[in-house]
N, C-alpha and C positions, 0 to 999 in steps of 0.2 A: 459427442456429447454424450452428459451423464445422463443415469437414470431420473433425477430432480432437475434437469433441462440445463440449459448453458447456463455457466457462471463465466463471469470476469476474472480474468485472471490479471494483476500489472505487478512489474519491477520499480522497487524504491529502493531508497534507503534510510537506515533505524535513526532517527534523529532525538527520539527521545525515551528512553526506557525505567524511568521515575513512577510508573503507577503498577502495582501489583498486579499481574497477567494481563497487560495493555501495554505495547509500546504504538508512538508514533512515528509513522512512514512517511516521509517526501516522496512524491513521485513526479517527475519531469517529464515534460510532453514538449513538441516543435509544434509550433502553427504558423502556417503561410500569412503575412500581412496580405490584405487584399489589392491594396495600391501599390506599394514598395516592394512587394515578391520578395520579401528579406524575411529569412526565418526568427521567428521568436520564442524563447522559453518560457512557458507557463509551467506552473508547479503546482502541487493540491497536495494537502495532507490527508492521510488517514489513520482512523484508532482502528489496530489491531490485536485481535485477541491473541495472545501468547501464552496458553496454557503450562510453558515448564520454567517463562520467566529466561529464557534460554538466550534471547537476543539482545545485543552490547549496542550500545551508538557508534554508526559509521558501519554496520553490516548492511551487505546487501541482500534482500531478500525478496522472495516473491511471494506475493498474499494474493487471493481467491476471494470470491464476494461470496456473502451467506445470511443466512437469515437475521434480524434485529439481534444484537444480544444487549443491547443496553441503549440508552439514548443515543447517541454517537456513536459505538462499536456495530457495524456492518461488513467487517473483514475478518478473515480467518491468516493465518500465517501458512503458507505452503510450504516453503524451506528458505535454508538460510543458504546465501550462494558462496557470499564470502566471509 
């Protein structure tokens, strides 16, 4: 645990890099259906702060939760996996 408390991390894929210092990351997760016991894919998109504009569309990235940086941005880029 860091000195600022527990910050969530997630892994996703960059789907848009058209903004300045911001990328949109799609994070997929699997949930189990309560009746049919099948796994269903759910996804969420997050706006992520990318200070150096280093991400491109299709990159696999790890993101970390941070303080609100703008109206929609609450995540920072931690590292680029691929």
